[in-house]
LUMMARRO-43594 format. One record per atom (N, C-alpha, C): x, z negated, y; residue in one letter. Coordinates in pm, whole numbers, padded with zeros to 5 digits, always signed. Example, Ala and Ser with C-alpha at 12.3 -4.5 7.8 and 13.67 -1.06 7.14 Angstrom:
REM LUMMARRO-43594
+01319-00780-00569a +01230-00780-00450a +01320-00780-00330a +01285-00708-00225s +01367-00714-00106s +01290-00787+00003s 
REM end
This chain:
REM LUMMARRO-43594
-00914+02857-01151x -00975+02957-01237x -01092+02899-01317x -01099+02768-01326x -01204+02706-01406x -01342+02724-01345x -01350+02767-01219x -01481+02786-01158x -01550+02911-01213x -01476+03000-01279x -01535+03122-01333x -01602+03094-01466x -01723+03148-01483x -01791+03140-01610x -01734+03247-01705x -01737+03223-01837x -01681+03321-01931x -01742+03460-01917x -01868+03468-01876x -01935+03597-01868x -01893+03676-01745x -01835+03610-01644x -01800+03677-01520x -01681+03771-01538x -01687+03885-01471x -01581+03984-01474x -01493+03965-01351x -01365+03947-01373x -01271+03925-01263x -01232+04059-01202x -01250+04074-01071x -01214+04198-01004x -01099+04181-00906x -01074+04058-00859x -00964+04037-00766x -00923+03890-00768x -00792+03867-00770x -00736+03733-00751x -00618+03749-00655x -00629+03688-00540x -00531+03709-00433x -00477+03576-00384x -00345+03563-00389x -00280+03441-00342x -00233+03462-00199x -00270+03368-00112x -00229+03374+00028x -00145+03251+00060x -00024+03275+00112x +00068+03169+00146x +00096+03175+00295x +00084+03061+00362x +00114+03051+00505x +00228+02951+00524x +00325+02993+00606x +00438+02907+00640x +00431+02876+00789x +00426+02747+00822x +00417+02703+00961x +00547+02633+00998x +00606+02675+01108x +00722+02604+01161x +00673+02512+01271x +00693+02381+01254x +00644+02282+01349x +00762+02212+01413x +00822+02269+01520x +00936+02202+01585x +00892+02072+01652x +00964+01965+01624x +00931+01834+01679x +01020+01798+01797x +01126+01876+01820x +01214+01850+01933x +01212+01971+02026x +01207+01951+02158x +01203+02065+02251x +01319+02160+02234x +01439+02110+02197x +01554+02198+02185x +01533+02303+02077x +01449+02274+01976x +01425+02370+01870x +01352+02493+01919x +01278+02480+02027x +01209+02596+02083x +01307+02700+02134x +01428+02656+02170x +01527+02747+02227x +01614+02813+02121x +01600+02771+01998x +01686+02824+01894x +01632+02950+01829x +01513+02993+01867x +01458+03116+01813x +01406+03100+01672x +01368+03211+01608x +01311+03204+01473x +01414+03159+01370x +01367+03098+01267x +01450+03056+01155x +01407+03133+01031x +01500+03153+00942x +01472+03231+00822x +01481+03143+00699x +01387+03161+00607x +01390+03093+00479x +01367+03196+00370x +01412+03164+00251x +01386+03248+00135x +01274+03185+00054x +01170+03262+00028x +01056+03215-00050x +01058+03281-00187x +01054+03201-00292x +01051+03252-00430x +00927+03197-00500x +00854+03286-00567x +00736+03248-00644x +00765+03276-00791x +00747+03177-00874x +00772+03190-01018x +00642+03169-01096x +00627+03243-01203x +00523+03217-01301x +00579+03125-01408x +00508+03016-01436x +00548+02926-01544x +00493+02982-01675x +00581+03014-01767x +00539+03086-01887x +00510+02994-02006x +00554+02869-01998x +00522+02776-02108x +00539+02633-02056x +00484+02539-02130x +00495+02399-02092x +00641+02353-02100x +00680+02269-02005x +00817+02219-01999x +00817+02070-02032x +00897+02033-02130x +00908+01892-02166x +00993+01820-02063x +00969+01693-02047x +01047+01613-01953x +01192+01606-01999x +01284+01632-01908x +01425+01634-01942x +01479+01771-01972x +01392+01871-01988x +01437+02008-02016x +01462+02082-01886x +01535+02194-01894x +01562+02277-01776x +01439+02359-01743x +01371+02333-01630x +01248+02408-01599x +01273+02554-01569x +01395+02591-01527x +01423+02731-01495x +01409+02821-01617x +01430+02766-01736x +01423+02848-01857x +01280+02890-01889x +01182+02825-01829x +01043+02855-01859x +00971+02919-01741x +01047+02987-01653x +00989+03051-01536x +01027+03199-01532x +00938+03279-01473x +00966+03421-01450x +00940+03451-01304x +01039+03514-01238x +01030+03542-01095x +00925+03650-01067x +00831+03619-00977x +00730+03716-00935x +00757+03774-00796x +00816+03693-00708x +00837+03736-00571x +00956+03662-00513x +01040+03735-00439x +01151+03673-00366x +01171+03752-00238x +01153+03688-00124x +01170+03754+00003x +01203+03654+00111x +01267+03704+00216x +01299+03619+00331x +01185+03624+00430x +01166+03512+00498x +01057+03499+00595x +01114+03444+00724x +01084+03510+00836x +01124+03462+00967x +01019+03363+01018x +01062+03242+01047x +00970+03138+01093x +00968+03135+01246x +00851+03154+01302x +00832+03144+01445x +00717+03045+01470x +00672+03037+01593x +00564+02944+01622x +00433+02990+01560x +00415+03122+01545x +00297+03173+01478x +00317+03165+01327x +00214+03128+01250x +00230+03116+01104x +00267+03250+01041x +00361+03246+00948x +00394+03364+00868x +00303+03367+00745x +00249+03485+00715x +00153+03497+00606x +00205+03595+00501x +00193+03555+00375x +00232+03638+00261x +00114+03647+00166x +00081+03768+00123x -00033+03790+00034x +00017+03857-00094x -00025+03804-00209x +00013+03858-00339x -00112+03889-00420x -00112+04003-00487x -00220+04038-00579x -00186+03982-00717x -00266+03887-00763x -00241+03822-00892x -00349+03855-00994x -00421+03966-00974x -00535+03996-01060x -00497+04005-01208x -00394+04086-01247x -00360+04091-01391x -00317+03955-01446x -00240+03881-01366x -00195+03749-01412x -00312+03654-01425x -00404+03655-01327x -00519+03566-01331x -00609+03598-01450x -00617+03724-01487x -00698+03761-01604x -00641+03697-01730x -00509+03695-01742x -00448+03632-01860x -00463+03481-01855x -00473+03422-01733x -00490+03278-01721x -00622+03230-01780x -00719+03317-01793x -00850+03277-01845x -00847+03250-01995x -00741+03291-02063x -00729+03266-02206x -00678+03124-02228x -00729+03053-02327x -00683+02915-02353x -00532+02910-02378x -00466+02813-02314x -00323+02795-02337x -00234+02890-02262x -00286+02963-02162x -00205+03061-02091x -00180+03025-01944x -00256+02933-01889x -00246+02904-01745x -00155+02784-01722x -00029+02811-01692x +00066+02704-01659x +00095+02701-01509x +00028+02785-01431x +00040+02779-01287x +00163+02851-01233x +00187+02830-01103x +00298+02892-01030x +00384+02783-00968x +00508+02819-00937x +00600+02732-00866x +00653+02806-00745x +00647+02741-00628x +00700+02800-00505x +00824+02721-00463x +00932+02794-00429x +01056+02732-00384x +01096+02790-00248x +01138+02703-00159x +01188+02743-00028x +01335+02707-00016x +01414+02802+00037x +01556+02777+00061x +01590+02826+00201x +01669+02748+00278x +01705+02791+00413x +01809+02903+00408x +01805+02990+00507x +01901+03100+00518x +01989+03087+00641x +01974+02977+00716x +02049+02963+00840x +02194+02923+00818x +02224+02865+00700x +02361+02824+00674x +02396+02686+00724x +02301+02615+00781x +02325+02480+00829x +02334+02387+00708x +02447+02321+00683x +02458+02235+00564x +02354+02126+00559x +02306+02081+00675x +02206+01974+00675x +02075+02022+00616x +02054+02154+00614x +01926+02207+00566x +01931+02242+00418x +02047+02233+00354x +02058+02272+00214x +02012+02157+00125x +01884+02129+00135x +01821+02020+00059x +01707+02079-00022x +01698+02051-00153x +01589+02110-00233x +01453+02078-00176x +01367+02178-00170x +01229+02159-00124x +01143+02140-00247x +01118+02015-00285x +01044+01985-00406x +00922+01902-00371x +00810+01921-00444x +00690+01840-00417x +00721+01692-00431x +00680+01616-00332x +00697+01472-00338x +00828+01421-00282x +00924+01512-00248x +01050+01466-00192x +01031+01410-00052x +01106+01307-00019x +01111+01255+00117x +01241+01300+00180x +01232+01390+00280x +01351+01447+00340x +01397+01361+00457x +01530+01357+00484x +01578+01292+00605x +01517+01357+00728x +01519+01285+00840x +01453+01333+00960x +01506+01468+01003x +01641+01486+01002x +01695+01613+01050x +01655+01728+00961x +01638+01700+00829x +01594+01807+00740x +01446+01834+00756x +01367+01729+00777x +01223+01748+00794x +01193+01831+00918x +01278+01818+01021x +01256+01896+01142x +01280+02044+01117x +01361+02078+01016x +01403+02216+00994x +01318+02289+00893x +01237+02220+00814x +01160+02284+00710x +01018+02313+00757x +00959+02422+00710x +00822+02455+00749x +00720+02382+00663x +00598+02385+00709x +00486+02341+00629x +00434+02461+00551x +00398+02440+00425x +00351+02550+00341x +00209+02521+00297x +00123+02623+00308x -00015+02615+00261x -00040+02732+00168x -00116+02709+00063x -00147+02815-00032x -00294+02808-00071x -00356+02923-00087x -00494+02929-00133x -00512+03050-00222x -00602+03039-00316x -00630+03147-00410x -00773+03194-00389x -00790+03323-00362x -00922+03381-00345x -00953+03464-00470x -01066+03434-00531x -01107+03503-00655x -01240+03571-00630x -01248+03699-00665x -01373+03774-00655x -01414+03814-00796x -01538+03784-00832x -01586+03812-00967x -01727+03868-00963x -01769+03925-01074x -01903+03983-01086x -01968+03929-01212x -02088+03874-01196x -02165+03828-01311x -02263+03937-01350x -02242+04005-01462x -02330+04117-01498x -02473+04076-01527x -02495+03946-01556x -02631+03900-01583x -02711+03880-01455x -02642+03863-01346x -02712+03848-01218x -02709+03977-01138x -02589+04035-01126x -02572+04166-01062x -02640+04174-00925x -02630+04070-00848x -02681+04077-00712x -02570+04112-00615x -02464+04034-00621x -02352+04060-00531x -02227+03998-00592x -02115+04045-00545x -01989+03988-00589x -01974+03848-00532x -01927+03759-00612x -01916+03620-00571x -01774+03592-00528x -01758+03546-00407x -01627+03512-00353x -01607+03361-00363x -01498+03324-00424x -01472+03182-00446x -01336+03147-00386x -01332+03039-00312x -01207+02992-00253x -01165+02863-00320x -01043+02863-00372x -00989+02739-00429x -00945+02647-00317x -00932+02520-00348x -00887+02426-00246x -00739+02449-00219x -00691+02400-00106x -00552+02417-00071x -00463+02339-00166x -00348+02396-00199x -00251+02328-00282x -00171+02231-00199x -00117+02125-00255x -00133+02083-00393x -00270+02025-00421x -00326+02053-00537x -00462+02011-00571x -00460+01870-00627x -00545+01785-00572x -00561+01650-00625x -00710+01621-00639x -00775+01678-00740x -00920+01656-00755x -00951+01510-00784x -01071+01471-00749x -01111+01332-00771x -01124+01299-00919x -01131+01402-01005x -01145+01376-01148x -01011+01361-01219x -00900+01383-01150x -00769+01376-01213x -00721+01231-01220x -00646+01201-01323x -00595+01065-01347x -00516+01013-01227x -00558+00899-01175x -00484+00833-01068x -00538+00691-01052x -00468+00612-00973x -00510+00474-00948x -00628+00472-00852x -00731+00397-00886x -00849+00381-00801x -00853+00239-00745x -00913+00225-00630x -00920+00094-00564x -01023+00004-00635x -00982-00118-00663x -01072-00219-00720x -01033-00355-00665x -01122-00414-00588x -01098-00548-00536x -01174-00648-00623x -01103-00750-00670x -01163-00854-00753x -01178-00980-00668x -01302-01020-00648x -01333-01146-00578x -01350-01254-00684x -01272-01360-00674x -01276-01464-00777x -01410-01536-00783x -01491-01526-00678x -01625-01581-00683x -01712-01504-00782x -01688-01374-00791x -01770-01290-00879x -01747-01323-01026x -01630-01377-01059x -01601-01409-01199x -01606-01560-01224x -01649-01637-01124x -01665-01780-01142x -01536-01858-01141x -01432-01809-01077x -01303-01877-01075x -01275-01947-00942x -01371-01948-00851x -01344-02002-00718x -01322-02153-00719x -01368-02223-00823x -01355-02369-00826x -01213-02415-00860x -01136-02333-00931x -01003-02379-00969x -00890-02299-00903x -00921-02184-00845x -00819-02107-00773x -00830-02139-00624x -00723-02189-00567x -00721-02224-00425x -00696-02100-00339x -00597-02025-00377x -00562-01904-00302x -00489-01808-00396x -00511-01680-00379x -00600-01615-00283x -00745-01620-00331x -00837-01579-00244x -00978-01576-00283x -01010-01451-00367x -00922-01355-00363x -00936-01232-00439x -00815-01145-00415x -00809-01031-00483x -00694-00943-00464x -00731-00801-00506x -00650-00704-00459x -00670-00563-00491x -00603-00535-00625x -00683-00530-00732x -00629-00513-00866x -00610-00366-00903x -00701-00280-00858x -00700-00137-00890x -00722-00111-01039x -00743+00013-01073x -00759+00053-01213x -00729+00201-01225x -00706+00247-01348x -00675+00388-01375x -00799+00459-01427x -00820+00578-01374x -00935+00656-01419x -00911+00803-01388x -00958+00889-01476x -00949+01032-01452x -00903+01108-01575x -00905+01239-01564x -00867+01326-01675x -00718+01358-01670x -00667+01401-01783x -00529+01450-01795x -00538+01598-01833x -00557+01686-01734x -00590+01825-01764x -00467+01907-01801x -00494+02021-01860x -00390+02120-01891x -00377+02215-01773x -00254+02254-01731x -00126+02198-01777x -00096+02066-01708x -00028+01979-01777x -00001+01844-01728x +00116+01849-01629x +00087+01826-01501x +00189+01835-01398x +00272+01707-01394x +00388+01715-01326x +00478+01599-01317x +00413+01485-01241x +00321+01518-01151x +00258+01413-01071x +00171+01320-01156x +00136+01362-01278x +00053+01280-01365x +00137+01191-01458x +00270+01197-01444x +00359+01105-01515x +00336+01105-01665x +00318+01222-01722x +00292+01233-01865x +00419+01228-01947x +00409+01174-02068x +00520+01178-02162x +00525+01316-02226x +00634+01345-02297x +00643+01472-02370x +00531+01484-02473x +00496+01372-02534x +00385+01374-02630x +00255+01412-02560x +00232+01359-02440x +00110+01391-02366x +00108+01538-02325x +00224+01594-02289x +00231+01736-02252x +00187+01823-02369x +00237+01792-02488x +00200+01870-02606x +00055+01846-02646x +00007+01723-02628x -00132+01694-02663x -00228+01771-02574x -00198+01784-02444x -00285+01863-02357x -00283+02009-02396x -00167+02059-02441x -00158+02198-02486x -00247+02221-02608x -00241+02130-02706x -00324+02144-02826x -00472+02127-02790x -00502+02037-02696x -00641+02018-02653x -00697+02144-02590x -00614+02219-02515x -00662+02343-02453x -00695+02448-02558x -00628+02441-02673x -00654+02537-02780x -00766+02490-02872x -00780+02359-02887x -00881+02303-02977x -00945+02180-02912x -01034+02202-02813x -01092+02088-02740x -01172+01993-02828x -01234+02044-02934x -01317+01960-03020x -01234+01876-03115x -01122+01930-03160x -01043+01860-03260x -00940+01764-03206x -00897+01785-03080x -00792+01701-03022x -00836+01652-02884x -00839+01522-02861x -00880+01472-02728x -00768+01486-02627x -00803+01474-02499x -00704+01469-02394x -00628+01336-02400x -00506+01331-02347x -00438+01201-02335x -00520+01107-02248x -00489+00979-02258x -00563+00877-02183x -00492+00845-02052x -00571+00813-01951x -00520+00772-01820x -00502+00621-01822x -00378+00576-01818x -00349+00433-01835x -00249+00388-01729x -00241+00254-01704x -00140+00203-01611x +00001+00220-01668x +00094+00265-01586x +00234+00276-01628x +00325+00189-01541x +00273+00137-01432x +00351+00044-01350x +00257-00058-01288x +00286-00184-01314x +00206-00294-01261x +00295-00392-01187x +00235-00469-01100x +00310-00569-01022x +00240-00704-01031x +00313-00813-01005x +00255-00948-01017x +00189-00992-00887x +00116-01102-00896x +00066-01171-00778x +00093-01321-00796x +00094-01393-00686x +00111-01539-00689x -00024-01605-00665x -00051-01710-00743x -00179-01781-00731x -00154-01931-00721x -00227-01993-00629x -00224-02138-00612x -00354-02193-00670x -00343-02286-00768x -00463-02330-00838x -00448-02474-00887x -00562-02531-00931x -00563-02665-00992x -00550-02649-01143x -00458-02727-01204x -00449-02724-01349x -00548-02824-01408x -00541-02846-01538x -00638-02933-01605x -00628-03079-01561x -00514-03116-01502x -00496-03253-01453x -00515-03262-01302x -00576-03160-01243x -00602-03154-01099x -00474-03152-01015x -00365-03109-01075x -00242-03088-00999x -00246-02949-00936x -00191-02938-00816x -00183-02809-00749x -00058-02735-00799x -00079-02617-00852x +00029-02540-00915x +00038-02402-00850x +00161-02359-00824x +00186-02222-00778x +00251-02145-00892x +00191-02036-00930x +00243-01960-01044x +00236-01810-01015x +00336-01738-01067x +00340-01593-01054x +00288-01531-01185x +00184-01452-01174x +00125-01387-01291x +00167-01240-01294x +00227-01200-01405x +00275-01064-01420x +00161-00967-01453x +00185-00840-01422x +00096-00730-01461x -00048-00752-01413x -00062-00784-01287x -00196-00809-01232x -00249-00694-01146x -00158-00616-01089x -00198-00508-00997x -00151-00375-01053x -00241-00278-01063x -00205-00143-01107x -00147-00067-00988x -00020-00032-00995x +00046+00041-00888x +00052+00192-00914x +00058+00231-01042x +00073+00372-01074x +00011+00400-01211x -00047+00519-01223x -00112+00557-01348x -00043+00682-01406x -00064+00702-01533x -00007+00819-01599x -00084+00854-01723x -00049+00968-01782x -00117+01019-01902x -00033+00986-02025x -00098+00922-02120x -00028+00879-02242x -00112+00912-02366x 
REM end
């Protein structure tokens, strides 16, 4: 929704969801269509870490979908909801949940972003794609309606907080004379924004969740949380000490493995 200018008039916001069944074993082709239950929830407020997320959701859609080789498509009109999302502090996004209806106990596994499913479960679950189409009118231009397509979910913009690649060559810092090995290493660094609403993928603390909420209401008075390392790992270095002895030492906190909002 951030692509819309404040002056633009929203005339349509349409959510399109596609479910693809990708059988990886030939025997699955003989089992016919499979059914799943798709539920779409509106998130009505920020959820602190450790709290029950169901208490902050409102059901928008619940229906069963037959999965075949052709993609199943579901279209929802979100225009009134999208209009309210344009107000500061109102856009907490949507949550989609899939549940199997076949009754196979092996398939009764929560479908959550980032989960790694066992092979037998991965064979049974569909791939889900979502896109939001927004149509708006700029009264100052009044040439034509502007059609805007959001990127496919889950969104990972390049400006969002995450670990970036950084290789440090010890020659560049003048350490090549006393470090024997390695000649350099992938150190990485954290960079990016901590936008509202703060998703779980950004590893934010409860304080950061509330800070992003206040920032959305008062951008000038309250800054966004900072993107910082939250998990680092060591490296081993072979070097000459002050007495020209060869020493092997493990240095802690040398590689940024994961970033978060704090």
